[in-house]
C-alpha positions as CSV (number, residue, x, y, z in Angstrom):
1,X,0.0,0.0,0.0
2,X,1.1,3.6,-0.6
3,X,2.7,5.3,2.4
4,X,0.6,8.0,4.2
5,X,1.9,11.5,4.5
6,X,2.9,11.0,8.1
7,X,4.8,7.9,7.3
8,X,6.5,9.6,4.3
9,X,7.7,12.3,6.6
10,X,9.0,9.8,9.1
11,X,10.9,8.0,6.3
12,X,12.3,11.2,4.9
13,X,13.6,12.4,8.3
14,X,15.2,9.0,9.1
15,X,16.9,9.0,5.7
16,X,18.2,12.5,6.3
17,X,19.6,11.6,9.7
18,X,21.3,8.5,8.2
19,X,22.8,10.6,5.4
20,X,24.1,13.2,7.9
21,X,25.8,10.6,10.1
22,X,27.3,8.8,7.1
23,X,28.7,12.1,5.7
24,X,30.3,12.8,9.1
25,X,31.9,9.3,9.2
26,X,33.3,9.6,5.7
27,X,35.1,12.9,6.3
28,X,36.6,11.7,9.5
29,X,38.1,8.8,7.6
30,X,39.3,11.1,4.8
31,X,41.0,13.4,7.3
32,X,42.7,10.5,9.1
33,X,43.8,8.9,5.9
34,X,45.3,12.2,4.7
35,X,47.3,12.4,8.0
36,X,48.7,8.9,7.5
37,X,49.8,9.6,3.9
38,X,51.4,12.9,4.9
39,X,53.8,10.8,7.0
40,X,54.6,8.6,4.1
41,X,55.0,11.2,1.4
42,X,55.7,14.3,3.4
43,X,53.5,17.1,4.5
44,X,53.0,18.7,1.1
45,X,50.1,20.2,-0.9
46,X,50.6,17.5,-3.5
47,X,50.4,14.7,-1.0
48,X,47.0,16.0,0.3
49,X,45.8,16.4,-3.3
50,X,46.8,12.9,-4.3
51,X,45.1,11.3,-1.3
52,X,42.0,13.4,-1.9
53,X,42.0,12.3,-5.6
54,X,42.3,8.7,-4.6
55,X,39.4,9.2,-2.2
56,X,37.2,10.8,-4.8
57,X,38.1,8.2,-7.5
58,X,36.8,5.5,-5.2
59,X,33.6,7.4,-4.5
60,X,33.0,8.0,-8.2
61,X,33.5,4.3,-9.1
62,X,31.3,3.3,-6.2
63,X,28.5,5.7,-7.3
64,X,28.8,4.4,-10.8
65,X,28.7,0.7,-10.0
66,X,26.0,0.8,-7.3
67,X,23.9,3.4,-9.2
68,X,23.8,1.4,-12.3
69,X,22.4,-1.6,-10.5
70,X,20.3,0.1,-7.9
71,X,17.0,-0.1,-10.0
72,X,17.2,-3.9,-9.8
73,X,17.0,-4.1,-6.1
74,X,13.5,-4.7,-4.7
75,X,14.4,-2.9,-1.4
76,X,17.5,-0.7,-1.7
77,X,17.4,0.1,2.0
78,X,18.6,-3.5,2.7
79,X,21.5,-2.9,0.4
80,X,22.2,0.4,2.1
81,X,22.5,-1.3,5.5
82,X,25.0,-3.7,4.0
83,X,27.0,-0.8,2.6
84,X,27.3,0.9,5.9
85,X,28.3,-2.3,7.7
86,X,30.9,-2.9,5.0
87,X,32.3,0.7,5.3
88,X,32.7,0.2,9.0
89,X,34.8,-2.9,8.5
90,X,36.8,-1.8,5.4
91,X,37.5,1.8,6.3
92,X,38.5,0.9,9.9
93,X,40.8,-1.8,8.6
94,X,42.4,0.4,6.0
95,X,42.8,3.2,8.5
96,X,44.5,1.2,11.2
97,X,46.7,-0.5,8.6
98,X,47.8,2.9,7.4
99,X,48.2,4.4,10.9
100,X,50.4,1.6,12.2
101,X,52.5,1.1,9.1
102,X,52.8,4.7,7.8
103,X,56.6,4.8,8.3
104,X,57.2,1.3,6.8
105,X,55.1,2.2,3.7
106,X,56.8,5.6,3.4
107,X,60.2,4.0,3.4
108,X,59.6,2.3,0.1
109,X,58.5,5.5,-1.7
110,X,61.1,7.1,-4.0
111,X,62.0,10.8,-4.5
112,X,61.1,13.4,-7.0
113,X,58.0,13.5,-9.2
114,X,58.1,9.7,-9.6
115,X,56.8,9.1,-6.0
116,X,53.5,10.8,-6.8
117,X,52.1,8.1,-9.1
118,X,53.3,5.4,-6.6
119,X,51.6,7.2,-3.8
120,X,48.4,7.6,-5.7
121,X,48.5,3.8,-6.5
122,X,49.1,2.9,-2.9
123,X,46.4,5.2,-1.7
124,X,43.9,3.9,-4.2
125,X,44.7,0.3,-3.4
126,X,44.3,0.7,0.3
127,X,41.2,2.9,0.4
128,X,39.4,1.7,-2.7
129,X,37.3,-1.0,-1.0
130,X,35.9,1.4,1.6
131,X,35.4,4.3,-0.8
132,X,33.6,2.1,-3.4
133,X,31.1,1.4,-0.7
134,X,30.9,5.0,0.4
135,X,30.3,6.1,-3.2
136,X,27.4,3.7,-3.4
137,X,25.5,5.1,-0.4
138,X,24.0,8.2,-2.0
139,X,22.6,6.5,-5.1
140,X,21.2,3.7,-3.1
141,X,19.7,6.1,-0.5
142,X,18.1,8.1,-3.4
143,X,16.7,4.9,-4.8
144,X,15.3,4.0,-1.4
145,X,13.7,7.4,-1.1
146,X,12.1,7.1,-4.5
147,X,10.7,3.6,-3.7
148,X,8.7,5.3,-1.0
149,X,7.4,8.0,-3.4
150,X,9.5,10.8,-1.9
151,X,9.5,13.8,-4.2
152,X,12.5,14.5,-6.4
153,X,13.3,17.6,-4.3
154,X,14.7,15.0,-1.8
155,X,17.9,15.0,-4.0
156,X,18.9,18.5,-2.7
157,X,17.9,17.7,0.8
158,X,19.8,14.3,1.0
159,X,22.9,15.7,-0.7
160,X,22.7,18.8,1.6
161,X,22.5,16.8,4.8
162,X,25.2,14.4,3.7
163,X,27.5,17.5,3.0
164,X,26.6,19.1,6.3
165,X,27.4,15.8,8.0
166,X,30.8,16.0,6.3
167,X,31.2,19.5,7.7
168,X,30.4,18.4,11.2
169,X,32.7,15.5,10.8
170,X,35.5,17.8,9.8
171,X,34.9,20.1,12.8
172,X,34.5,17.1,15.2
173,X,37.7,15.4,14.0
174,X,39.8,18.6,13.6
175,X,38.9,20.2,16.9
176,X,38.1,17.4,19.3
177,X,38.4,13.7,18.6
178,X,42.1,13.6,17.7
179,X,43.0,15.8,20.6
180,X,40.8,14.0,23.1
181,X,40.8,10.4,21.8
182,X,43.8,10.1,19.6
183,X,44.0,8.9,16.0
184,X,43.2,5.2,16.6
185,X,40.0,5.9,18.6
186,X,39.0,8.5,16.0
187,X,38.8,5.7,13.6
188,X,36.7,3.6,16.0
189,X,34.4,6.6,16.4
190,X,33.9,6.9,12.7
191,X,33.2,3.1,12.4
192,X,30.7,3.4,15.3
193,X,28.9,6.1,13.3
194,X,28.6,3.7,10.4
195,X,27.2,1.0,12.6
196,X,24.7,3.5,14.1
197,X,23.6,4.5,10.6
198,X,23.1,0.8,9.7
199,X,21.0,0.4,12.9
200,X,18.9,3.4,12.1
201,X,18.2,2.1,8.6
202,X,17.4,-1.3,10.0
203,X,14.9,0.2,12.4
204,X,13.3,2.2,9.6
205,X,13.0,-1.0,7.5
206,X,11.4,-2.8,10.4
207,X,9.0,0.0,11.3
208,X,7.9,0.6,7.7
209,X,7.2,-3.1,7.3
210,X,5.3,-3.2,10.6
211,X,3.1,-0.4,9.5
212,X,2.4,-2.1,6.2
213,X,4.3,0.2,3.9
214,X,5.2,-1.8,0.8
215,X,7.5,-0.8,-2.1
216,X,5.4,1.1,-4.5
217,X,7.7,1.3,-7.5
218,X,8.4,4.5,-9.3
219,X,5.0,5.5,-10.4
220,X,5.0,9.0,-8.9
221,X,3.5,11.4,-11.5
222,X,5.9,14.2,-12.5
223,X,5.0,17.5,-10.9
224,X,3.2,20.1,-12.9
225,X,6.2,22.4,-12.9
226,X,8.5,19.7,-14.0
227,X,6.2,18.6,-16.7
228,X,5.6,22.0,-18.2
229,X,9.0,23.6,-17.9
230,X,11.4,23.5,-20.9
231,X,13.9,20.6,-20.5
232,X,17.6,21.2,-20.4
233,X,19.5,18.7,-22.6
234,X,21.0,15.9,-20.5
235,X,24.5,16.7,-21.8
236,X,24.3,20.3,-20.5
237,X,23.2,19.1,-17.1
238,X,26.1,16.6,-16.9
239,X,28.5,19.4,-17.9
240,X,27.1,21.5,-15.0
241,X,27.8,18.7,-12.6
242,X,31.4,18.4,-13.9
243,X,32.1,22.1,-14.0
244,X,30.6,22.7,-10.5
245,X,32.9,20.0,-9.0
246,X,36.0,21.4,-10.7
247,X,35.3,25.0,-9.8
248,X,34.4,24.3,-6.1
249,X,37.5,22.2,-5.5
250,X,39.8,24.7,-7.3
251,X,38.2,27.5,-5.3
252,X,38.7,25.6,-2.0
253,X,42.4,25.0,-2.6
254,X,43.0,28.6,-3.5
255,X,41.0,29.7,-0.4
256,X,43.0,27.4,1.8
257,X,46.0,29.6,0.9
258,X,43.9,32.8,1.4
259,X,42.8,31.5,4.8
260,X,46.4,31.0,5.9
261,X,46.6,34.8,6.0
262,X,43.5,35.6,8.0
263,X,43.0,32.3,9.8
264,X,46.5,31.0,10.1
265,X,48.6,27.8,9.4
266,X,47.3,25.5,12.2
267,X,45.2,22.4,11.9
268,X,42.4,24.3,13.6
269,X,42.5,27.0,10.9
270,X,42.1,24.4,8.1
271,X,39.4,22.6,10.0
272,X,37.5,25.9,10.5
273,X,37.8,26.7,6.7
274,X,36.6,23.2,5.7
275,X,33.7,23.4,8.1
276,X,32.7,26.7,6.5
277,X,33.1,25.4,2.9
278,X,31.1,22.2,3.5
279,X,28.3,23.9,5.5
280,X,27.8,26.5,2.8
281,X,27.7,23.9,0.1
282,X,25.1,22.0,2.2
283,X,23.1,25.2,2.4
284,X,23.3,25.5,-1.4
285,X,22.0,22.0,-1.7
286,X,19.0,22.8,0.5
287,X,18.4,25.9,-1.6
288,X,18.3,23.6,-4.7
289,X,15.5,21.7,-3.2
290,X,13.4,24.9,-3.1
291,X,14.5,25.9,-6.6
292,X,13.4,22.6,-8.0
293,X,9.8,23.7,-7.8
294,X,10.4,27.0,-9.5
295,X,8.4,27.8,-12.6
296,X,11.4,29.5,-14.2
297,X,13.0,28.2,-17.4
298,X,15.9,26.0,-16.3
299,X,18.5,27.1,-18.9
300,X,18.1,30.7,-18.0
301,X,18.1,29.9,-14.2
302,X,21.4,28.0,-14.5
303,X,22.9,30.7,-16.7
304,X,22.0,33.3,-14.1
305,X,23.4,31.2,-11.2
306,X,26.7,30.8,-13.1
307,X,26.9,34.5,-13.8
308,X,26.3,35.5,-10.2
309,X,28.6,32.8,-9.0
310,X,31.3,34.4,-11.2
311,X,30.5,37.8,-9.7
312,X,30.5,36.3,-6.1
313,X,34.0,34.7,-6.7
314,X,35.4,38.0,-7.8
315,X,33.8,40.0,-4.9
316,X,34.9,37.4,-2.3
317,X,38.4,37.6,-3.6
318,X,38.5,41.4,-3.3
319,X,36.9,41.1,0.1
320,X,39.5,38.6,1.2
321,X,42.3,40.9,0.1
322,X,40.7,43.7,2.0
323,X,40.3,41.6,5.2
324,X,44.0,40.5,5.0
325,X,45.0,44.2,4.8
326,X,42.7,45.4,7.6
327,X,42.1,42.4,9.9
328,X,44.3,43.6,12.7
329,X,42.7,47.0,12.9
330,X,39.1,45.6,12.6
331,X,39.6,42.9,15.3
332,X,41.2,45.4,17.6
333,X,37.8,47.1,17.9
334,X,35.9,43.9,18.6
335,X,34.7,43.3,22.2
336,X,36.4,40.4,24.2
337,X,38.7,39.5,21.3
338,X,40.8,37.1,23.3
339,X,37.8,35.0,24.4
340,X,35.8,35.3,21.1
341,X,38.5,35.2,18.5
342,X,37.4,31.7,17.3
343,X,33.8,32.9,16.8
344,X,35.0,36.0,15.0
345,X,37.2,34.1,12.6
346,X,34.4,31.7,11.8
347,X,32.1,34.7,11.0
348,X,34.8,36.3,8.8
349,X,35.2,33.1,6.9
350,X,31.5,32.5,6.5
351,X,30.8,36.0,5.2
352,X,33.6,35.9,2.6
353,X,32.8,32.4,1.3
354,X,29.0,32.5,1.5
355,X,28.1,34.2,-1.8
356,X,30.1,32.0,-4.2
357,X,29.6,28.7,-2.4
358,X,25.9,29.1,-1.9
359,X,25.4,29.6,-5.6
360,X,27.8,26.8,-6.6
361,X,26.3,24.5,-4.1
362,X,23.0,24.6,-6.0
363,X,24.3,23.4,-9.3
364,X,25.0,19.7,-8.8
365,X,21.9,18.6,-6.9
366,X,19.6,20.8,-9.0
367,X,21.1,19.5,-12.3
368,X,20.6,15.9,-11.0
369,X,17.0,16.5,-9.9
370,X,16.1,18.1,-13.2
371,X,17.6,15.2,-15.3
372,X,14.8,13.5,-17.2
373,X,16.1,10.2,-16.0
374,X,15.8,11.0,-12.3
375,X,12.0,10.4,-12.3
376,X,12.4,6.8,-13.7
377,X,15.9,5.7,-12.4
378,X,17.3,8.0,-9.8
379,X,20.0,5.5,-9.0
380,X,21.4,5.3,-12.5
381,X,21.1,9.1,-13.0
382,X,22.8,9.8,-9.8
383,X,25.6,7.4,-10.8
384,X,26.4,9.4,-13.9
385,X,26.1,12.8,-12.3
386,X,28.0,11.9,-9.2
387,X,30.8,10.3,-11.2
388,X,31.2,13.3,-13.5
389,X,31.1,15.6,-10.5
390,X,33.8,13.6,-8.8
391,X,35.9,13.7,-12.0
392,X,35.6,17.4,-11.9
393,X,36.6,17.5,-8.3
394,X,39.7,15.4,-8.9
395,X,40.8,17.4,-11.9
396,X,40.1,20.7,-10.1
397,X,42.1,19.5,-7.1
398,X,45.1,18.1,-8.9
399,X,45.2,20.8,-11.6
400,X,45.2,23.6,-9.1
401,X,47.5,21.9,-6.5
402,X,50.1,20.7,-9.0
403,X,50.0,23.3,-11.8
404,X,47.5,26.1,-11.3
405,X,49.0,27.8,-8.3
406,X,52.5,27.5,-9.6
407,X,51.8,28.7,-13.1
408,X,49.2,31.4,-12.4
409,X,49.3,32.1,-8.6
410,X,46.2,32.4,-6.4
411,X,44.8,35.5,-8.1
412,X,45.5,34.2,-11.6
413,X,43.6,31.0,-10.7
414,X,40.7,33.0,-9.4
415,X,40.5,35.0,-12.6
416,X,40.4,31.7,-14.5
417,X,37.5,30.4,-12.4
418,X,35.6,33.6,-13.0
419,X,36.1,33.3,-16.7
420,X,35.1,29.6,-16.7
421,X,31.9,30.4,-15.0
422,X,31.1,33.3,-17.4
423,X,31.9,31.2,-20.5
424,X,29.6,28.4,-19.2
425,X,26.9,30.9,-18.5
426,X,27.2,32.4,-22.0
427,X,27.2,28.9,-23.5
428,X,23.9,28.0,-21.8
429,X,22.3,31.2,-23.0
430,X,23.5,30.6,-26.6
431,X,22.1,27.1,-26.6
432,X,18.8,28.3,-25.2
433,X,18.6,30.7,-28.2
434,X,17.1,33.6,-26.2
435,X,18.4,36.8,-24.7
436,X,19.4,36.7,-21.0
437,X,17.1,38.0,-18.3
438,X,17.8,41.4,-16.9
439,X,19.0,39.8,-13.7
440,X,21.4,37.4,-15.5
441,X,22.7,40.2,-17.6
442,X,23.4,42.3,-14.6
443,X,25.3,39.5,-12.9
444,X,27.3,38.9,-16.1
445,X,28.2,42.6,-16.5
446,X,29.0,42.9,-12.8
447,X,31.4,39.9,-13.0
448,X,33.2,41.4,-16.0
449,X,33.6,44.7,-14.2
450,X,34.8,43.0,-10.9
451,X,37.3,40.9,-13.0
452,X,38.9,44.1,-14.2
453,X,39.5,45.3,-10.7
454,X,40.5,42.0,-9.1
455,X,43.8,42.4,-7.1
456,X,46.9,40.9,-8.7
457,X,48.6,39.6,-5.6
458,X,48.3,39.3,-1.8
459,X,48.8,42.5,0.3
460,X,52.5,43.1,1.1
461,X,51.9,44.4,4.6
462,X,55.0,46.6,4.3
463,X,55.7,49.3,6.7
464,X,57.5,52.5,5.9
465,X,61.1,51.9,5.0
466,X,60.5,48.2,4.2
467,X,60.9,46.6,0.8
468,X,60.2,43.3,-0.9
469,X,63.3,41.5,-2.1
470,X,61.7,38.2,-3.2
471,X,58.0,37.6,-3.9
472,X,57.3,34.2,-5.4
473,X,54.2,32.0,-5.3
474,X,54.4,28.2,-5.9
475,X,52.7,25.0,-4.8
476,X,54.1,25.5,-1.2
477,X,52.7,29.0,-0.7
478,X,53.7,32.7,-1.1
479,X,57.4,33.0,-0.4
480,X,58.6,36.4,0.5
481,X,61.8,38.0,1.7
482,X,61.4,41.5,3.2
483,X,64.2,43.9,3.9
484,X,63.2,45.6,7.2
485,X,64.1,49.2,8.2
486,X,67.2,48.2,10.2
487,X,68.5,46.1,7.3
488,X,67.5,42.7,8.6
489,X,65.8,40.2,6.3
490,X,62.5,38.6,7.2
491,X,61.4,35.4,5.5
492,X,57.8,34.3,5.4
493,X,55.7,31.7,3.6
494,X,52.2,32.9,3.4
495,X,51.9,34.7,6.8
496,X,54.2,32.4,8.7
497,X,57.6,33.7,9.6
498,X,60.0,30.8,8.9
499,X,63.1,31.9,10.8
500,X,63.9,34.8,13.0
501,X,65.3,37.8,11.3
502,X,68.6,37.3,9.4
503,X,71.1,39.7,10.7
504,X,70.1,39.6,14.4
505,X,72.8,38.3,16.6
506,X,70.5,35.9,18.3
507,X,69.7,34.2,14.9
508,X,73.4,33.6,14.1
509,X,74.1,32.5,17.7
510,X,71.2,30.0,18.1
511,X,71.5,28.5,14.7
512,X,75.2,28.2,14.7
513,X,75.0,26.5,18.1
514,X,72.8,23.8,16.7
515,X,75.8,22.8,14.7
516,X,78.6,23.6,17.3
517,X,76.8,21.7,20.1
518,X,76.7,18.6,17.9
519,X,80.5,18.6,17.3
520,X,81.1,19.6,20.9
521,X,79.4,16.5,22.2
522,X,80.6,14.3,19.4
523,X,84.1,15.6,18.4
524,X,84.8,12.7,16.1
525,X,81.7,13.2,14.0
526,X,82.1,13.0,10.2
527,X,78.6,13.0,8.9
528,X,75.7,15.3,9.8
529,X,72.1,15.8,8.8
530,X,70.3,19.2,9.1
531,X,66.5,19.0,8.9
532,X,64.9,22.4,8.2
533,X,68.1,24.0,7.0
534,X,66.4,27.4,6.5
535,X,69.1,30.1,6.0
536,X,71.7,27.4,5.9
537,X,73.6,28.8,9.0
538,X,73.6,25.4,10.8
539,X,74.7,23.5,7.7
540,X,77.4,26.1,7.0
541,X,78.7,26.0,10.6
542,X,79.0,22.2,10.5
543,X,80.8,22.2,7.1
544,X,83.4,24.6,8.6
545,X,84.8,21.8,10.8
546,X,87.7,19.9,9.2
547,X,86.5,16.6,10.6
548,X,83.0,16.9,9.1
549,X,83.1,15.3,5.7
550,X,79.5,15.4,4.6
551,X,76.5,17.5,5.6
552,X,73.0,16.6,4.2
553,X,70.8,19.7,4.4
554,X,67.1,19.1,4.0
555,X,64.7,22.0,3.3
556,X,61.0,21.8,2.6
557,X,60.7,25.0,0.6
558,X,62.6,25.2,-2.8
559,X,62.6,29.0,-2.8
560,X,64.4,29.0,0.6
561,X,67.3,27.1,-1.1
562,X,67.1,29.3,-4.2
563,X,67.6,32.4,-2.1
564,X,70.7,31.2,-0.4
565,X,72.9,33.9,-1.9
566,X,70.9,36.5,-0.1
567,X,71.7,34.9,3.3
568,X,75.5,35.1,2.8
569,X,77.9,35.6,4.7
570,X,75.7,34.4,7.6
571,X,75.4,30.9,6.1
572,X,79.1,30.6,5.1
573,X,78.0,30.0,1.5
574,X,76.9,26.5,2.5
575,X,75.2,25.9,-0.9
576,X,78.6,26.3,-2.7
577,X,80.4,24.0,-0.3
578,X,81.2,20.6,-1.8
579,X,80.7,19.0,1.6
580,X,77.0,20.0,1.7
581,X,74.4,18.1,-0.2
582,X,71.0,19.9,-0.4
583,X,67.7,18.1,-0.7
584,X,64.3,19.7,-1.1
585,X,62.0,17.3,0.9
586,X,60.0,16.8,4.0
587,X,62.4,16.0,6.8
588,X,60.7,12.9,8.2
589,X,60.2,11.5,4.7
590,X,63.9,12.0,3.9
591,X,64.9,10.2,7.0
592,X,62.4,7.4,6.3
593,X,63.8,6.5,2.9
594,X,67.5,7.3,3.7
595,X,69.8,4.4,4.3
596,X,72.6,6.7,5.6
597,X,73.8,6.9,9.2
598,X,74.9,10.1,10.9
599,X,76.9,11.2,13.8
600,X,74.9,14.4,14.2
601,X,71.2,15.1,13.4
602,X,70.0,18.6,14.0
603,X,66.5,20.0,13.6
604,X,65.0,23.5,13.5
605,X,61.3,23.7,12.7
606,X,59.7,27.1,12.4
607,X,56.5,26.2,14.3
608,X,56.0,22.9,16.2
609,X,52.2,23.3,16.0
610,X,52.1,23.2,12.2
611,X,50.8,20.0,10.5
612,X,53.7,18.0,9.2
613,X,56.3,19.9,11.2
614,X,54.7,18.7,14.5
615,X,55.6,15.1,13.6
616,X,59.2,15.9,14.1
617,X,58.5,16.2,17.8
618,X,56.9,12.7,18.2
619,X,58.2,9.6,19.8
620,X,58.0,7.7,16.5
621,X,60.3,10.3,14.9
622,X,62.8,10.1,17.7
623,X,62.9,6.3,17.3
624,X,63.5,6.7,13.6
625,X,66.3,9.2,14.3
626,X,68.0,6.8,16.8
627,X,68.1,4.1,14.1
628,X,69.9,6.6,11.8
629,X,72.4,7.7,14.5
630,X,75.8,5.9,14.8
631,X,77.0,4.8,18.2
632,X,77.8,8.0,20.2
633,X,75.7,10.1,17.8
634,X,73.7,13.1,19.0
635,X,70.5,14.8,18.1
636,X,70.1,18.6,18.5
637,X,66.7,20.1,18.4
638,X,65.3,23.6,19.0
639,X,62.6,23.2,21.7
640,X,60.4,26.3,22.0
641,X,56.8,27.5,22.0
642,X,53.8,27.1,24.4
643,X,54.1,23.3,24.4
644,X,57.9,23.2,25.0
645,X,57.2,21.2,28.2
646,X,55.5,18.5,26.1
647,X,58.3,18.5,23.6
648,X,61.0,18.4,26.3
649,X,59.3,15.5,28.1
650,X,58.9,13.6,24.8
651,X,62.5,14.1,23.9
652,X,63.9,13.1,27.3
653,X,61.6,10.1,27.4
654,X,63.0,8.9,24.0
655,X,66.7,9.5,24.8
656,X,68.7,8.3,27.8
657,X,70.7,11.5,28.1
658,X,69.9,15.2,27.4
659,X,71.4,18.6,27.9
660,X,69.6,21.9,27.5
661,X,71.0,25.3,26.7
662,X,69.1,28.6,26.3
663,X,68.4,29.8,22.8
664,X,65.8,32.4,22.0
665,X,63.7,34.0,24.8
666,X,61.4,31.0,25.4
667,X,63.4,28.1,23.9
668,X,66.3,25.8,24.3
669,X,68.8,24.0,22.1
670,X,68.7,20.4,23.3
671,X,71.4,17.8,22.8
672,X,70.1,14.2,23.1
673,X,71.9,11.0,22.9
674,X,71.8,7.3,24.0
675,X,75.3,7.7,25.3
676,X,76.4,9.7,28.4
677,X,77.1,13.4,27.8
678,X,78.8,14.2,31.1
679,X,82.4,14.3,29.8
680,X,81.8,17.1,27.3
681,X,79.5,19.2,29.5
682,X,82.3,21.2,31.2
683,X,84.6,21.4,28.2
684,X,84.8,24.8,26.5
685,X,83.4,25.2,23.0
686,X,86.0,25.1,20.2
687,X,84.6,26.9,17.2
688,X,86.0,27.2,13.7
689,X,87.7,30.5,13.0
690,X,85.1,31.5,10.3
691,X,82.3,30.8,12.7
692,X,83.9,33.0,15.4
693,X,84.4,35.8,12.9
694,X,80.7,35.7,11.8
695,X,79.5,35.7,15.4
696,X,81.6,38.8,16.1
697,X,80.2,40.6,13.0
698,X,76.7,39.9,14.0
699,X,77.1,40.7,17.7
700,X,77.5,44.5,16.8
701,X,79.8,45.0,19.8
702,X,82.6,42.8,18.5
703,X,82.5,40.3,21.3
704,X,81.0,36.8,21.6
705,X,78.3,35.7,23.9
706,X,79.4,33.4,26.7
707,X,79.3,29.7,26.1
708,X,75.8,28.4,26.8
709,X,75.1,26.8,30.2
710,X,74.2,23.1,29.8
711,X,71.3,22.0,32.1
712,X,69.8,18.7,32.9
713,X,66.1,18.2,32.3
714,X,65.3,17.8,36.0
715,X,67.0,21.2,36.7
716,X,64.8,23.2,34.2
717,X,62.0,25.5,35.3
718,X,58.4,24.1,35.7
719,X,57.3,25.4,32.4
720,X,59.6,22.9,30.7
721,X,58.0,19.9,32.5
722,X,54.9,18.1,31.4
723,X,53.4,14.6,32.0
724,X,52.3,14.4,28.3
725,X,54.2,12.6,25.6
726,X,53.5,13.5,22.0
727,X,53.1,10.6,19.5
728,X,51.6,10.0,16.1
729,X,48.5,8.6,17.8
730,X,48.3,11.5,20.3
731,X,49.8,14.6,18.5
732,X,49.6,16.7,21.6
733,X,51.6,19.6,20.2
734,X,49.8,20.1,17.0
735,X,46.4,19.8,18.7
736,X,47.2,21.8,21.7
737,X,44.6,24.2,23.1
738,X,47.1,25.8,25.5
739,X,48.4,28.3,23.0
740,X,46.3,31.3,23.7
741,X,43.2,32.3,21.7
742,X,45.1,33.9,18.8
743,X,47.6,31.1,18.6
744,X,44.9,28.6,17.9
745,X,45.3,29.9,14.4
746,X,48.5,31.8,14.0
747,X,52.1,30.6,14.2
748,X,54.3,31.5,17.2
């Protein structure tokens, strides 16, 4: 018998809840998988793009396979229950396998561009079973909804709630579960959500059967508006699904860089941005459910949406540029800033992103709902549309992450996106064979005008007397070297200051000491590794010793290496020294795949709270470093920041012997070894002549600082002690909340 209105509402609400929880679980998995692969490949934009591409490829294949066969199932809800149970098993298994074997898998990956295809293949192999099942959930749910005569407007509502669930999953994982439960239990939580969804679907199936609701087939008459409106050709609707996926993901990647300026570089900043993006896309999907019943001609409506989306992209870009330039002044006027900064940053992000994402969020679900095949075979139709949308997402992600930002920069990519939307809008109008409405024409003209006045680059933020020496944007970010008024050089990537000012005596002293302390405690050392070589001061100081025969200098940012001439003579021209071998790579990944052993390993990371960099302060990294140290070898690490107590405790828990010497105002250079360090503690430092000369030049007064006092861990002040140990499973430094309100987002 046909379901009553009351039962149909119950069925719809239950399906929406299931879709919401399923979306939350899927994004938790995706975030955790990306973390695991960042350990294998290195924490790079390309690594994240490849994992996301593998994730979307599985979803697209799953949607295609299950969507094509969904019309054959008498009760799709039973299939959906099986899918959710399968996801719980397969995603959890893949996640734990990745989590516990990330270093082992990373060790077999090569270097250079050749590692990217291998990484994509491994990612696809490991996550494909789970993502195939995930991709099948939406077509099967849509088919289940249609079997109970739910109106086609359910497409926008289901897709919207699934996307909003993904947004909540991002927020939940990014702000709470990893910090409170750890990575392993975050996987278990996601699997528990899948099991809960399966239970909810099973209860719906039982209740519907108990109330005598039978499958009714797909005999719902097409609504009057759908029957009388002019139909858009199927190929044009499929093109809309493809273009919307590509534009949304390209826009998201560019805005991730934008957000690093006004949100920051922390995990929390990225989570906040993703929550905003997904929530706004969900709102666009809900809006599509209302637009489905409009009496307007579809081709003209889509053309208008695209034109105004182009205008919104241009205006949000200009608004973002303006916010970056004026954020400090604006926020200074806000009440209770220190307590409310998280909320304020959320609001800023939502306001900037809302116009383009609301409009773009309408396109995919509305194009699917208006397909002439949706009324008869929603599963098959959703398979085609979802697959093409996913292909667009993958191409937009990889194209922007690997090529677009490097070739055209952020603002160049945004111009391209505006043009793509306008061209597509014009194409729909030409195919419709009728002039645009006044509203669509106004949006088109406004987008062209806004395109002309779009900024060309990020604000420089220069004060009087300052000048830009280097300004380069690539896949890693916006790399800038600024000459300050007193002649010092400041180096930033996006908004993050990478190293303290070049030319300051403290910079020369601290970074030289990271090399000198290694030789001091291991005077017979011949081979050294510098992770995070930065200016090259530490690598140059080590190469100045006669007994040091080889220095491997690893730096994440290629532009930092390219600018080495600007950092002379502070860096002793390390890049021209035959002893020094420079590698552009993630430090942990370099050590994973290296088969060399060292007498000295020294690290200097710009911000221990940053994703990727924080893993160099984990127990697992120290265990890896110990395997690469020769007997008597030492590790020197700069320990600083609000979580320096956690870092110090983790380091001393991993090494049998440690010594601490003061560096910058809130930090220490720490020497760690598995061998006793007592013999060298009281011995005076013996520095190479060129190192002494450079220290004298930078000291301004012509005299050296006294030799640093070496302290044991137990003698350090209370702020350097903590009961917490940071691990890959509990990344306590990266997910710290003890950094002050502003520092939840900005680097220290």
